[in-house]
mmJSON file of the N, C-alpha and C atoms, coordinates in Angstrom:
{"data_MODEL":{"atom_site":{
"group_PDB":["ATOM","ATOM","ATOM","ATOM","ATOM","ATOM","ATOM","ATOM","ATOM","ATOM","ATOM","ATOM","ATOM","ATOM","ATOM","ATOM","ATOM","ATOM","ATOM","ATOM","ATOM","ATOM","ATOM","ATOM","ATOM","ATOM","ATOM","ATOM","ATOM","ATOM","ATOM","ATOM","ATOM","ATOM","ATOM","ATOM","ATOM","ATOM","ATOM","ATOM","ATOM","ATOM","ATOM","ATOM","ATOM","ATOM","ATOM","ATOM","ATOM","ATOM","ATOM","ATOM","ATOM","ATOM","ATOM","ATOM","ATOM","ATOM","ATOM","ATOM","ATOM","ATOM","ATOM","ATOM","ATOM","ATOM","ATOM","ATOM","ATOM","ATOM","ATOM","ATOM","ATOM","ATOM","ATOM","ATOM","ATOM","ATOM","ATOM","ATOM","ATOM","ATOM","ATOM","ATOM","ATOM","ATOM","ATOM","ATOM","ATOM","ATOM","ATOM","ATOM","ATOM","ATOM","ATOM","ATOM","ATOM","ATOM","ATOM","ATOM","ATOM","ATOM","ATOM","ATOM","ATOM","ATOM","ATOM","ATOM","ATOM","ATOM","ATOM","ATOM","ATOM","ATOM","ATOM","ATOM","ATOM","ATOM","ATOM","ATOM","ATOM","ATOM","ATOM","ATOM","ATOM","ATOM","ATOM","ATOM","ATOM","ATOM","ATOM","ATOM","ATOM","ATOM","ATOM","ATOM","ATOM","ATOM","ATOM","ATOM","ATOM","ATOM","ATOM","ATOM","ATOM","ATOM","ATOM","ATOM","ATOM","ATOM","ATOM","ATOM","ATOM","ATOM","ATOM","ATOM","ATOM","ATOM","ATOM","ATOM","ATOM","ATOM","ATOM","ATOM","ATOM","ATOM","ATOM","ATOM","ATOM","ATOM","ATOM","ATOM","ATOM","ATOM","ATOM","ATOM","ATOM","ATOM","ATOM","ATOM","ATOM","ATOM","ATOM","ATOM","ATOM","ATOM","ATOM","ATOM","ATOM"],
"id":[1,2,3,4,5,6,7,8,9,10,11,12,13,14,15,16,17,18,19,20,21,22,23,24,25,26,27,28,29,30,31,32,33,34,35,36,37,38,39,40,41,42,43,44,45,46,47,48,49,50,51,52,53,54,55,56,57,58,59,60,61,62,63,64,65,66,67,68,69,70,71,72,73,74,75,76,77,78,79,80,81,82,83,84,85,86,87,88,89,90,91,92,93,94,95,96,97,98,99,100,101,102,103,104,105,106,107,108,109,110,111,112,113,114,115,116,117,118,119,120,121,122,123,124,125,126,127,128,129,130,131,132,133,134,135,136,137,138,139,140,141,142,143,144,145,146,147,148,149,150,151,152,153,154,155,156,157,158,159,160,161,162,163,164,165,166,167,168,169,170,171,172,173,174,175,176,177,178,179,180,181,182,183,184,185,186,187,188,189],
"type_symbol":["N","C","C","N","C","C","N","C","C","N","C","C","N","C","C","N","C","C","N","C","C","N","C","C","N","C","C","N","C","C","N","C","C","N","C","C","N","C","C","N","C","C","N","C","C","N","C","C","N","C","C","N","C","C","N","C","C","N","C","C","N","C","C","N","C","C","N","C","C","N","C","C","N","C","C","N","C","C","N","C","C","N","C","C","N","C","C","N","C","C","N","C","C","N","C","C","N","C","C","N","C","C","N","C","C","N","C","C","N","C","C","N","C","C","N","C","C","N","C","C","N","C","C","N","C","C","N","C","C","N","C","C","N","C","C","N","C","C","N","C","C","N","C","C","N","C","C","N","C","C","N","C","C","N","C","C","N","C","C","N","C","C","N","C","C","N","C","C","N","C","C","N","C","C","N","C","C","N","C","C","N","C","C","N","C","C","N","C","C"],
"label_atom_id":["N","CA","C","N","CA","C","N","CA","C","N","CA","C","N","CA","C","N","CA","C","N","CA","C","N","CA","C","N","CA","C","N","CA","C","N","CA","C","N","CA","C","N","CA","C","N","CA","C","N","CA","C","N","CA","C","N","CA","C","N","CA","C","N","CA","C","N","CA","C","N","CA","C","N","CA","C","N","CA","C","N","CA","C","N","CA","C","N","CA","C","N","CA","C","N","CA","C","N","CA","C","N","CA","C","N","CA","C","N","CA","C","N","CA","C","N","CA","C","N","CA","C","N","CA","C","N","CA","C","N","CA","C","N","CA","C","N","CA","C","N","CA","C","N","CA","C","N","CA","C","N","CA","C","N","CA","C","N","CA","C","N","CA","C","N","CA","C","N","CA","C","N","CA","C","N","CA","C","N","CA","C","N","CA","C","N","CA","C","N","CA","C","N","CA","C","N","CA","C","N","CA","C","N","CA","C","N","CA","C","N","CA","C","N","CA","C","N","CA","C"],
"label_alt_id":[null,null,null,null,null,null,null,null,null,null,null,null,null,null,null,null,null,null,null,null,null,null,null,null,null,null,null,null,null,null,null,null,null,null,null,null,null,null,null,null,null,null,null,null,null,null,null,null,null,null,null,null,null,null,null,null,null,null,null,null,null,null,null,null,null,null,null,null,null,null,null,null,null,null,null,null,null,null,null,null,null,null,null,null,null,null,null,null,null,null,null,null,null,null,null,null,null,null,null,null,null,null,null,null,null,null,null,null,null,null,null,null,null,null,null,null,null,null,null,null,null,null,null,null,null,null,null,null,null,null,null,null,null,null,null,null,null,null,null,null,null,null,null,null,null,null,null,null,null,null,null,null,null,null,null,null,null,null,null,null,null,null,null,null,null,null,null,null,null,null,null,null,null,null,null,null,null,null,null,null,null,null,null,null,null,null,null,null,null],
"label_comp_id":["MET","MET","MET","GLY","GLY","GLY","GLN","GLN","GLN","LYS","LYS","LYS","VAL","VAL","VAL","ASN","ASN","ASN","PRO","PRO","PRO","ILE","ILE","ILE","ALA","ALA","ALA","ASN","ASN","ASN","ARG","ARG","ARG","LEU","LEU","LEU","GLY","GLY","GLY","ILE","ILE","ILE","ILE","ILE","ILE","LYS","LYS","LYS","GLY","GLY","GLY","TRP","TRP","TRP","ASP","ASP","ASP","SER","SER","SER","ASN","ASN","ASN","TRP","TRP","TRP","TYR","TYR","TYR","GLY","GLY","GLY","GLY","GLY","GLY","ASP","ASP","ASP","ASN","ASN","ASN","TYR","TYR","TYR","GLY","GLY","GLY","GLU","GLU","GLU","MET","MET","MET","MET","MET","MET","LEU","LEU","LEU","GLU","GLU","GLU","ASP","ASP","ASP","SER","SER","SER","LYS","LYS","LYS","ILE","ILE","ILE","ARG","ARG","ARG","THR","THR","THR","TYR","TYR","TYR","LEU","LEU","LEU","ASN","ASN","ASN","ALA","ALA","ALA","ARG","ARG","ARG","LEU","LEU","LEU","ALA","ALA","ALA","LYS","LYS","LYS","ALA","ALA","ALA","SER","SER","SER","VAL","VAL","VAL","SER","SER","SER","ARG","ARG","ARG","ILE","ILE","ILE","VAL","VAL","VAL","ILE","ILE","ILE","GLU","GLU","GLU","ARG","ARG","ARG","THR","THR","THR","LEU","LEU","LEU","LYS","LYS","LYS","LEU","LEU","LEU","VAL","VAL","VAL"],
"label_asym_id":["A","A","A","A","A","A","A","A","A","A","A","A","A","A","A","A","A","A","A","A","A","A","A","A","A","A","A","A","A","A","A","A","A","A","A","A","A","A","A","A","A","A","A","A","A","A","A","A","A","A","A","A","A","A","A","A","A","A","A","A","A","A","A","A","A","A","A","A","A","A","A","A","A","A","A","A","A","A","A","A","A","A","A","A","A","A","A","A","A","A","A","A","A","A","A","A","A","A","A","A","A","A","A","A","A","A","A","A","A","A","A","A","A","A","A","A","A","A","A","A","A","A","A","A","A","A","A","A","A","A","A","A","A","A","A","A","A","A","A","A","A","A","A","A","A","A","A","A","A","A","A","A","A","A","A","A","A","A","A","A","A","A","A","A","A","A","A","A","A","A","A","A","A","A","A","A","A","A","A","A","A","A","A","A","A","A","A","A","A"],
"label_entity_id":["1","1","1","1","1","1","1","1","1","1","1","1","1","1","1","1","1","1","1","1","1","1","1","1","1","1","1","1","1","1","1","1","1","1","1","1","1","1","1","1","1","1","1","1","1","1","1","1","1","1","1","1","1","1","1","1","1","1","1","1","1","1","1","1","1","1","1","1","1","1","1","1","1","1","1","1","1","1","1","1","1","1","1","1","1","1","1","1","1","1","1","1","1","1","1","1","1","1","1","1","1","1","1","1","1","1","1","1","1","1","1","1","1","1","1","1","1","1","1","1","1","1","1","1","1","1","1","1","1","1","1","1","1","1","1","1","1","1","1","1","1","1","1","1","1","1","1","1","1","1","1","1","1","1","1","1","1","1","1","1","1","1","1","1","1","1","1","1","1","1","1","1","1","1","1","1","1","1","1","1","1","1","1","1","1","1","1","1","1"],
"label_seq_id":[1,1,1,2,2,2,3,3,3,4,4,4,5,5,5,6,6,6,7,7,7,8,8,8,9,9,9,10,10,10,11,11,11,12,12,12,13,13,13,14,14,14,15,15,15,16,16,16,17,17,17,18,18,18,19,19,19,20,20,20,21,21,21,22,22,22,23,23,23,24,24,24,25,25,25,26,26,26,27,27,27,28,28,28,29,29,29,30,30,30,31,31,31,32,32,32,33,33,33,34,34,34,35,35,35,36,36,36,37,37,37,38,38,38,39,39,39,40,40,40,41,41,41,42,42,42,43,43,43,44,44,44,45,45,45,46,46,46,47,47,47,48,48,48,49,49,49,50,50,50,51,51,51,52,52,52,53,53,53,54,54,54,55,55,55,56,56,56,57,57,57,58,58,58,59,59,59,60,60,60,61,61,61,62,62,62,63,63,63],
"pdbx_PDB_ins_code":[null,null,null,null,null,null,null,null,null,null,null,null,null,null,null,null,null,null,null,null,null,null,null,null,null,null,null,null,null,null,null,null,null,null,null,null,null,null,null,null,null,null,null,null,null,null,null,null,null,null,null,null,null,null,null,null,null,null,null,null,null,null,null,null,null,null,null,null,null,null,null,null,null,null,null,null,null,null,null,null,null,null,null,null,null,null,null,null,null,null,null,null,null,null,null,null,null,null,null,null,null,null,null,null,null,null,null,null,null,null,null,null,null,null,null,null,null,null,null,null,null,null,null,null,null,null,null,null,null,null,null,null,null,null,null,null,null,null,null,null,null,null,null,null,null,null,null,null,null,null,null,null,null,null,null,null,null,null,null,null,null,null,null,null,null,null,null,null,null,null,null,null,null,null,null,null,null,null,null,null,null,null,null,null,null,null,null,null,null],
"Cartn_x":[-23.479,-23.491,-22.117,-21.607,-20.289,-20.344,-19.199,-19.083,-18.697,-19.263,-18.928,-17.706,-16.722,-15.477,-15.286,-14.879,-14.578,-13.39,-13.53,-12.45,-11.182,-11.315,-10.122,-9.376,-10.087,-9.439,-8.806,-9.382,-8.843,-7.514,-7.324,-6.114,-4.998,-5.28,-4.262,-3.06,-1.898,-0.668,-0.236,-1.117,-0.769,-0.626,-1.705,-1.697,-1.615,-2.3,-2.434,-1.945,-1.303,-0.817,-1.769,-1.405,-2.205,-2.038,-3.051,-2.951,-2.301,-2.224,-1.552,-0.654,0.579,1.535,2.042,1.481,1.92,1.308,1.844,1.315,0.917,-0.313,-0.82,-0.69,-0.707,-0.649,-1.86,-1.615,-2.703,-3.37,-2.67,-3.191,-3.82,-4.282,-4.794,-5.933,-6.887,-8.036,-7.642,-6.723,-6.262,-5.527,-4.678,-3.924,-4.847,-5.867,-6.822,-7.584,-7.995,-8.683,-7.751,-6.484,-5.508,-5.282,-5.199,-5.068,-6.26,-7.445,-8.653,-8.632,-8.202,-8.119,-7.07,-5.922,-4.866,-5.367,-6.05,-6.573,-7.622,-8.513,-9.544,-8.907,-7.915,-7.229,-6.522,-5.765,-5.016,-5.935,-7.027,-7.977,-8.609,-8.923,-9.501,-8.459,-7.255,-6.186,-5.668,-5.621,-5.059,-6.132,-7.33,-8.444,-8.178,-7.497,-7.248,-5.876,-5.152,-3.784,-3.72,-4.843,-4.912,-4.141,-4.266,-3.641,-4.577,-4.087,-4.954,-4.925,-3.832,-3.712,-2.847,-3.253,-2.482,-2.06,-0.753,-0.214,0.439,0.051,0.602,1.454,2.728,3.641,4.131,4.194,4.638,5.762,6.681,7.641,7.132,7.931,7.452,7.055,7.789,7.486,7.232,7.374,7.208,6.055,5.419,4.374,4.967],
"Cartn_y":[25.007,24.256,24.33,23.205,23.17,23.552,23.922,24.266,23.026,22.889,21.76,22.123,21.242,21.472,20.343,20.698,19.701,18.863,17.536,16.715,16.706,16.797,16.816,18.135,19.244,20.544,20.643,19.99,20.009,19.257,18.236,17.409,17.888,18.82,19.264,19.849,19.419,19.917,19.179,18.428,17.693,16.209,15.592,14.167,13.946,14.788,14.602,15.855,15.678,16.817,17.185,18.188,18.633,17.664,17.577,16.738,17.477,18.796,19.597,20.604,20.717,21.665,22.578,23.778,24.743,26.098,27.107,28.461,28.887,29.311,29.618,31.051,31.977,33.385,33.772,34.395,34.832,33.673,32.56,31.409,30.363,30.758,29.81,28.96,29.588,28.863,27.845,28.237,27.33,26.132,26.395,25.309,24.374,24.93,24.105,23.187,23.73,22.93,21.853,22.209,21.239,20.119,20.463,19.446,18.496,19.047,18.225,17.263,17.755,16.9,15.808,16.159,15.175,14.087,14.482,13.503,12.591,13.176,12.385,11.374,11.821,10.933,9.798,10.15,9.128,8.153,8.651,7.752,6.776,7.25,6.365,5.381,5.871,5.04,4.007,4.388,3.518,2.96,2.746,2.297,0.941,0.062,-1.281,-1.411,-0.316,-0.363,-0.115,0.063,0.294,1.534,2.611,3.878,4.574,4.871,5.447,6.968,7.561,9.012,9.532,10.64,11.29,12.655,12.878,14.145,14.855,16.105,16.889,18.002,18.037,19.096,19.819,21.13,21.921,22.855,23.089,24.176,25.304,26.294,27.414,27.006,26.072,25.725,24.249,23.416,21.972,21.446,20.371,19.699,18.443],
"Cartn_z":[18.193,16.962,16.299,15.835,15.203,13.731,13.223,11.81,11.015,9.825,8.964,8.133,8.146,7.421,6.418,5.207,4.196,4.672,4.8,5.356,4.507,3.196,2.343,2.512,2.527,2.713,4.088,5.062,6.42,6.508,5.676,5.731,4.805,3.902,2.948,3.669,3.272,3.863,5.11,5.727,6.944,6.619,6.18,5.874,4.362,3.633,2.199,1.482,0.334,-0.435,-1.557,-2.309,-3.442,-4.607,-5.48,-6.672,-7.837,-7.761,-8.781,-8.083,-8.575,-8.005,-9.109,-9.198,-10.183,-9.887,-10.556,-10.455,-11.853,-12.034,-13.362,-13.794,-12.865,-13.244,-14.075,-15.224,-16.097,-16.832,-16.988,-17.728,-16.812,-15.659,-14.668,-15.225,-15.89,-16.426,-17.477,-18.365,-19.413,-18.813,-17.819,-17.19,-16.414,-15.778,-15.037,-15.994,-17.142,-18.151,-18.709,-18.937,-19.426,-18.409,-17.133,-16.08,-16.09,-16.249,-16.278,-17.466,-18.624,-19.813,-19.634,-19.031,-18.786,-17.842,-16.761,-15.798,-16.438,-17.241,-17.916,-18.864,-19.636,-20.572,-19.833,-18.799,-18.07,-17.338,-16.771,-16.1,-17.085,-18.3,-19.311,-19.828,-20.043,-20.612,-19.605,-18.335,-17.304,-16.367,-16.881,-16.043,-15.395,-16.094,-15.569,-14.919,-14.78,-14.253,-12.75,-12.095,-10.647,-10.206,-10.963,-10.588,-9.612,-8.418,-7.399,-7.379,-7.844,-7.744,-8.881,-9.481,-10.534,-10.012,-9.929,-9.444,-10.617,-10.854,-11.952,-11.372,-11.791,-11.372,-12.618,-12.558,-13.699,-13.283,-14.225,-14.078,-14.965,-15.232,-16.035,-17.448,-18.061,-19.444,-19.675,-18.663,-18.831,-17.988,-18.474,-17.695,-17.117],
"occupancy":[1.0,1.0,1.0,1.0,1.0,1.0,1.0,1.0,1.0,1.0,1.0,1.0,1.0,1.0,1.0,1.0,1.0,1.0,1.0,1.0,1.0,1.0,1.0,1.0,1.0,1.0,1.0,1.0,1.0,1.0,1.0,1.0,1.0,1.0,1.0,1.0,1.0,1.0,1.0,1.0,1.0,1.0,1.0,1.0,1.0,1.0,1.0,1.0,1.0,1.0,1.0,1.0,1.0,1.0,1.0,1.0,1.0,1.0,1.0,1.0,1.0,1.0,1.0,1.0,1.0,1.0,1.0,1.0,1.0,1.0,1.0,1.0,1.0,1.0,1.0,1.0,1.0,1.0,1.0,1.0,1.0,1.0,1.0,1.0,1.0,1.0,1.0,1.0,1.0,1.0,1.0,1.0,1.0,1.0,1.0,1.0,1.0,1.0,1.0,1.0,1.0,1.0,1.0,1.0,1.0,1.0,1.0,1.0,1.0,1.0,1.0,1.0,1.0,1.0,1.0,1.0,1.0,1.0,1.0,1.0,1.0,1.0,1.0,1.0,1.0,1.0,1.0,1.0,1.0,1.0,1.0,1.0,1.0,1.0,1.0,1.0,1.0,1.0,1.0,1.0,1.0,1.0,1.0,1.0,1.0,1.0,1.0,1.0,1.0,1.0,1.0,1.0,1.0,1.0,1.0,1.0,1.0,1.0,1.0,1.0,1.0,1.0,1.0,1.0,1.0,1.0,1.0,1.0,1.0,1.0,1.0,1.0,1.0,1.0,1.0,1.0,1.0,1.0,1.0,1.0,1.0,1.0,1.0,1.0,1.0,1.0,1.0,1.0,1.0],
"B_iso_or_equiv":[0.0,0.0,0.0,0.0,0.0,0.0,0.0,0.0,0.0,0.0,0.0,0.0,0.0,0.0,0.0,0.0,0.0,0.0,0.0,0.0,0.0,0.0,0.0,0.0,0.0,0.0,0.0,0.0,0.0,0.0,0.0,0.0,0.0,0.0,0.0,0.0,0.0,0.0,0.0,0.0,0.0,0.0,0.0,0.0,0.0,0.0,0.0,0.0,0.0,0.0,0.0,0.0,0.0,0.0,0.0,0.0,0.0,0.0,0.0,0.0,0.0,0.0,0.0,0.0,0.0,0.0,0.0,0.0,0.0,0.0,0.0,0.0,0.0,0.0,0.0,0.0,0.0,0.0,0.0,0.0,0.0,0.0,0.0,0.0,0.0,0.0,0.0,0.0,0.0,0.0,0.0,0.0,0.0,0.0,0.0,0.0,0.0,0.0,0.0,0.0,0.0,0.0,0.0,0.0,0.0,0.0,0.0,0.0,0.0,0.0,0.0,0.0,0.0,0.0,0.0,0.0,0.0,0.0,0.0,0.0,0.0,0.0,0.0,0.0,0.0,0.0,0.0,0.0,0.0,0.0,0.0,0.0,0.0,0.0,0.0,0.0,0.0,0.0,0.0,0.0,0.0,0.0,0.0,0.0,0.0,0.0,0.0,0.0,0.0,0.0,0.0,0.0,0.0,0.0,0.0,0.0,0.0,0.0,0.0,0.0,0.0,0.0,0.0,0.0,0.0,0.0,0.0,0.0,0.0,0.0,0.0,0.0,0.0,0.0,0.0,0.0,0.0,0.0,0.0,0.0,0.0,0.0,0.0,0.0,0.0,0.0,0.0,0.0,0.0],
"pdbx_formal_charge":[null,null,null,null,null,null,null,null,null,null,null,null,null,null,null,null,null,null,null,null,null,null,null,null,null,null,null,null,null,null,null,null,null,null,null,null,null,null,null,null,null,null,null,null,null,null,null,null,null,null,null,null,null,null,null,null,null,null,null,null,null,null,null,null,null,null,null,null,null,null,null,null,null,null,null,null,null,null,null,null,null,null,null,null,null,null,null,null,null,null,null,null,null,null,null,null,null,null,null,null,null,null,null,null,null,null,null,null,null,null,null,null,null,null,null,null,null,null,null,null,null,null,null,null,null,null,null,null,null,null,null,null,null,null,null,null,null,null,null,null,null,null,null,null,null,null,null,null,null,null,null,null,null,null,null,null,null,null,null,null,null,null,null,null,null,null,null,null,null,null,null,null,null,null,null,null,null,null,null,null,null,null,null,null,null,null,null,null,null],
"auth_seq_id":[1,1,1,2,2,2,3,3,3,4,4,4,5,5,5,6,6,6,7,7,7,8,8,8,9,9,9,10,10,10,11,11,11,12,12,12,13,13,13,14,14,14,15,15,15,16,16,16,17,17,17,18,18,18,19,19,19,20,20,20,21,21,21,22,22,22,23,23,23,24,24,24,25,25,25,26,26,26,27,27,27,28,28,28,29,29,29,30,30,30,31,31,31,32,32,32,33,33,33,34,34,34,35,35,35,36,36,36,37,37,37,38,38,38,39,39,39,40,40,40,41,41,41,42,42,42,43,43,43,44,44,44,45,45,45,46,46,46,47,47,47,48,48,48,49,49,49,50,50,50,51,51,51,52,52,52,53,53,53,54,54,54,55,55,55,56,56,56,57,57,57,58,58,58,59,59,59,60,60,60,61,61,61,62,62,62,63,63,63],
"auth_comp_id":["MET","MET","MET","GLY","GLY","GLY","GLN","GLN","GLN","LYS","LYS","LYS","VAL","VAL","VAL","ASN","ASN","ASN","PRO","PRO","PRO","ILE","ILE","ILE","ALA","ALA","ALA","ASN","ASN","ASN","ARG","ARG","ARG","LEU","LEU","LEU","GLY","GLY","GLY","ILE","ILE","ILE","ILE","ILE","ILE","LYS","LYS","LYS","GLY","GLY","GLY","TRP","TRP","TRP","ASP","ASP","ASP","SER","SER","SER","ASN","ASN","ASN","TRP","TRP","TRP","TYR","TYR","TYR","GLY","GLY","GLY","GLY","GLY","GLY","ASP","ASP","ASP","ASN","ASN","ASN","TYR","TYR","TYR","GLY","GLY","GLY","GLU","GLU","GLU","MET","MET","MET","MET","MET","MET","LEU","LEU","LEU","GLU","GLU","GLU","ASP","ASP","ASP","SER","SER","SER","LYS","LYS","LYS","ILE","ILE","ILE","ARG","ARG","ARG","THR","THR","THR","TYR","TYR","TYR","LEU","LEU","LEU","ASN","ASN","ASN","ALA","ALA","ALA","ARG","ARG","ARG","LEU","LEU","LEU","ALA","ALA","ALA","LYS","LYS","LYS","ALA","ALA","ALA","SER","SER","SER","VAL","VAL","VAL","SER","SER","SER","ARG","ARG","ARG","ILE","ILE","ILE","VAL","VAL","VAL","ILE","ILE","ILE","GLU","GLU","GLU","ARG","ARG","ARG","THR","THR","THR","LEU","LEU","LEU","LYS","LYS","LYS","LEU","LEU","LEU","VAL","VAL","VAL"],
"auth_asym_id":["A","A","A","A","A","A","A","A","A","A","A","A","A","A","A","A","A","A","A","A","A","A","A","A","A","A","A","A","A","A","A","A","A","A","A","A","A","A","A","A","A","A","A","A","A","A","A","A","A","A","A","A","A","A","A","A","A","A","A","A","A","A","A","A","A","A","A","A","A","A","A","A","A","A","A","A","A","A","A","A","A","A","A","A","A","A","A","A","A","A","A","A","A","A","A","A","A","A","A","A","A","A","A","A","A","A","A","A","A","A","A","A","A","A","A","A","A","A","A","A","A","A","A","A","A","A","A","A","A","A","A","A","A","A","A","A","A","A","A","A","A","A","A","A","A","A","A","A","A","A","A","A","A","A","A","A","A","A","A","A","A","A","A","A","A","A","A","A","A","A","A","A","A","A","A","A","A","A","A","A","A","A","A","A","A","A","A","A","A"],
"auth_atom_id":["N","CA","C","N","CA","C","N","CA","C","N","CA","C","N","CA","C","N","CA","C","N","CA","C","N","CA","C","N","CA","C","N","CA","C","N","CA","C","N","CA","C","N","CA","C","N","CA","C","N","CA","C","N","CA","C","N","CA","C","N","CA","C","N","CA","C","N","CA","C","N","CA","C","N","CA","C","N","CA","C","N","CA","C","N","CA","C","N","CA","C","N","CA","C","N","CA","C","N","CA","C","N","CA","C","N","CA","C","N","CA","C","N","CA","C","N","CA","C","N","CA","C","N","CA","C","N","CA","C","N","CA","C","N","CA","C","N","CA","C","N","CA","C","N","CA","C","N","CA","C","N","CA","C","N","CA","C","N","CA","C","N","CA","C","N","CA","C","N","CA","C","N","CA","C","N","CA","C","N","CA","C","N","CA","C","N","CA","C","N","CA","C","N","CA","C","N","CA","C","N","CA","C","N","CA","C","N","CA","C","N","CA","C","N","CA","C","N","CA","C"],
"pdbx_PDB_model_num":[1,1,1,1,1,1,1,1,1,1,1,1,1,1,1,1,1,1,1,1,1,1,1,1,1,1,1,1,1,1,1,1,1,1,1,1,1,1,1,1,1,1,1,1,1,1,1,1,1,1,1,1,1,1,1,1,1,1,1,1,1,1,1,1,1,1,1,1,1,1,1,1,1,1,1,1,1,1,1,1,1,1,1,1,1,1,1,1,1,1,1,1,1,1,1,1,1,1,1,1,1,1,1,1,1,1,1,1,1,1,1,1,1,1,1,1,1,1,1,1,1,1,1,1,1,1,1,1,1,1,1,1,1,1,1,1,1,1,1,1,1,1,1,1,1,1,1,1,1,1,1,1,1,1,1,1,1,1,1,1,1,1,1,1,1,1,1,1,1,1,1,1,1,1,1,1,1,1,1,1,1,1,1,1,1,1,1,1,1]
}}}
């Protein structure tokens, strides 16, 4: 019997990249929640703009 593998996780790094690129450290939960709020806002604001993917990259102090 074969093992079931998530197809998106299987392709990460090979065909498809991550949607968020950052390191959270101690504030990981807060940054994850902030990313979710940013994505929700942008998806609602740009619903008719045909945006297919939102990629969030952070440096130490900038979003």
